[in-house]
Residue, then its C-alpha position, 0 to 999 in steps of 0.5 A: x243354230x250352232x253345235x257346241x262341238x265337243x274338246x278335249x286332250x284330242x283337240x287341236x288348236x288349229x285344225x284348219x292346219x290338217x287336211x282330212x282324214x288324218x292320223x294324229x298321234x300325240x308324242x306325250x301320250x306316245x312317250x307315256x305308254x312307252x314308260x309304261x311298257x317298260x315298267x310293266x317289263x320290269x326293264x328294257x333288256x327282256x323287251x322285243x316290241x313289235x312294230x306293226x302297230x306304228x309302222x314308223x322309223x321315229x318310234x323305232x328311234x324314241x325306243x332305241x334311245x331308251x335302250x331297247x335293242x330287239x324288235x318284231x316285225x310281220x312283214x320284209x318292208x317292216x324289218x327293212x324299216x327298223x334296221x334303217x332306224x338302227x335296231x340292233x336286233x330284229x325278228x321277222x316273226x312270218x316264215x318266209x317263203x317263195x321270193x320272200x326268202x331272197x329279200x330276208x337274205x338281201x336285208x341281212x345284205x344290206x343291213x349289216x350292222x343289224x343281226x337278222x332272225x326269223x321263225x319257222x314251222x316246216x323242215x321245208x323252209x328250214x332245209x331251204x334256210x339252210x341251203x341259202x345260208x351256205x351258199x351266201x357264207x352267212x348263218x341264219x338264226x331261226x326261231x321255232x314257231x309254236x302253235x299255242x292254240x291260236x291255230x294261224x301259225x306254227x307247229x303244235x307242241x310235241x315229239x314233232x316240234x322238237x324233232x324239228x327244232x333238232x333238225x335246226x341245231x343239225x344243219x349246215x348254216x343254221x342257228x337254233x335261236x329259241x321258241x316263238x309262241x304267239x298267244x294272240x287268241x287270248x283277249x279275254x277281259x277278265x285278267x283272271x280268265x286271260x291268266x289261266x287261258x295263258x297258262x294253258x297255252x304256255x303248258x306246250x312251251x314248258x314242255x318243248x322247254x323239257x324236250x329240247x333240254x334233253x338233247x341240247x344244253x343250256x337255257x332255251x330262249x322264247x318269245x311269247x305274248x302280244x298286247x293282251x298277255x304282256x303282263x302275263x308274260x312279262x312275270x316270268x323269268x327270262x322270256x322275251x315280250x313283244x307288245x305292239x299295240x300299247x305304243x299307240x293304244x285303241x278303242x278295242x283295247x282300251x274297252x276291254x282291257x281294264x287292267x292296262x294302264x295305257x292311253x289312247x295315242x292316235x285319233x282320226x281327224x274327220x269333217x262332215x262332208x255331207x248332211x243327207x238328213x236331219x238326223x245324219x252326217x256323212x264324215x270323210x272316214x271311210x275304209x280307205x282311212x280306218x280299219x274295217x275287219x271287224x263290225x260296228x264300232x269301228x271307231x268312237x266318236x270322241x265327246x258324243x254319245x248316242x250314235x248310230x253307224x249306218x253305212x260305211x263305204x270307201x270314202x263315206x261313214x254314215x252317222x245318225x246322232x240326235x246333234x246332227x241338225x245343229x252340226x254344219x258341213x265342214x265341222x271337225x269330228x275326232x274319232x278313235x280307232x277300234x283297231x289301230x294296227x291296220x288303221x295305220x296301215x291306211x295313212x302314209x303320213x302321221x301328223x305329231x300333235x304336242x300340246x294340241x298343236x301340230x309339230x311335224x309329219x312322221x312317214x309311216x313307212x312300213 
């Protein structure tokens, strides 16, 4: 007996043209998500989208074509990809240390028409960047990275942080660009609670703005937030926002943030490669094809209910589901990732889908 496999917006008219496992991206949905991002921000002027989710120059060019000039990156490779795509203003949102300082200055040399900046949170790195800037005859723009509660990077807002900002203004070769405040620890599903947590974290930023204003005239620039707090920071006047996941969206954010109007634009195409028991299927969606840093569910099976993940290995994902006995080896299974950012990183290319058809492939260069 054949299984009546589910179909929907994600289904391909010719799935046999795509080997599995594969990352599919839906061009129309990406454009709609970008439009929603701009609507939330009010304009393109205060947007600094994070490229860490998609890592594709074609998406950067889509953004450039609608007037977005500023971007945020998590790695040197992402910064290189973004500059090569033609971006004018690129923030490296990780403090460069060791050989990455050399790589950062090499980026500045190779892409003179892009303006690069970076974050920093300690005097040692700030002083080293000053020396390198003077020796290379260039200026380096630095955003002071604040720890507003995530406890991953940054300096806690306070007198010491203000002193560090003053140091940036005083050392030769450096430009104090502003404050960087990433609040990735705030992901409450209830919008009112999320807003409350966001305001509590933001109090440290306002303290820093007041402190800096004591010794430095003019407006203090701020880059703040990720995707969950994007709508909250977008409502603040003069604050740059850096959403990333909104462009592709995923199952985790889609099931957790009902107040955000984005569509899943990335799907994994997988196939049944074995049926080890009547109620089990094994698909080719192992750790190497989907992010596995979180507990299950790591994917949502499109069109299926009442399934259970039994085992997940490097090349295999074993699933128990009632319809298994009526399915056959080779059947296509579409899955929406729980966490899209590290899932994209597991693929070299993405298959571009328009109206159910493959129209090309985009390289995941970063």
